[in-house]
C-alpha positions in Angstrom: 184.6 -32.0 -46.3 180.7 -31.0 -45.7 177.7 -31.6 -48.2 176.4 -34.6 -49.7 178.4 -37.4 -50.3 179.8 -38.2 -54.0 176.9 -40.9 -54.5 174.2 -39.5 -53.2 175.6 -36.1 -55.5 175.1 -38.1 -58.3 172.0 -39.9 -57.3 169.6 -40.0 -60.8 165.7 -40.2 -60.1 164.9 -43.1 -62.5 160.8 -43.5 -64.4 158.8 -45.8 -62.6 157.0 -48.4 -64.0 152.5 -47.5 -63.9 151.2 -49.4 -61.3 147.8 -49.9 -64.3 147.5 -48.8 -67.3 144.6 -48.3 -70.3 147.0 -48.9 -73.1 146.1 -51.5 -76.0 148.7 -54.1 -75.6 150.0 -57.3 -77.4 151.4 -60.6 -76.8 155.2 -60.3 -76.6 156.6 -63.8 -76.5 160.6 -63.9 -75.5 162.5 -65.6 -72.7 165.3 -64.0 -70.9 167.8 -65.6 -68.7 166.9 -66.9 -65.3 169.1 -64.6 -63.2 167.1 -61.4 -65.1 163.6 -63.0 -63.9 164.3 -63.4 -60.6 166.3 -59.7 -60.4 162.7 -58.7 -62.4 160.6 -60.7 -59.7 162.5 -59.4 -56.8 161.9 -55.2 -58.6 158.4 -56.1 -59.1 157.7 -57.3 -55.3 159.6 -53.8 -54.1 157.6 -51.9 -56.1 154.3 -52.9 -56.3 154.5 -52.8 -59.4 154.0 -55.7 -62.9 156.5 -57.9 -64.6 154.1 -56.0 -67.8 154.7 -52.6 -66.8 158.3 -53.1 -65.9 159.0 -54.6 -69.0 157.0 -51.9 -71.2 159.4 -49.0 -69.3 162.6 -51.0 -69.5 161.8 -51.5 -73.6 160.7 -48.1 -74.4 163.5 -46.1 -72.4 165.7 -49.0 -74.3 165.0 -48.4 -77.5 164.3 -44.3 -76.9 168.1 -44.5 -75.9 169.1 -45.9 -79.2 167.1 -43.4 -81.2 163.6 -45.0 -81.5 161.5 -42.8 -78.7 157.3 -44.0 -78.5 155.4 -41.7 -81.3 153.7 -39.2 -79.9 149.5 -39.6 -79.5 148.8 -37.3 -82.3 150.8 -39.2 -84.8 149.4 -42.3 -84.0 146.2 -41.1 -84.4 147.6 -39.6 -88.0 147.8 -42.6 -89.9 
């Protein structure tokens, strides 16, 4: 059987956190498991990004998947 292997055929392209953004930010004080922090730091090192950008993207995707998408910039400016 030729062609792509099963794992390659199911590969999904995931968003990567931006390296630098200009969005307004606030402090979010939280604690995570030691193992989560270690994996996050490994990801940050492997992908030349930041913890801040990675957590921002992860929370954005988590909330959107549960019906809480970010408002568009137009929606935000009208409030």
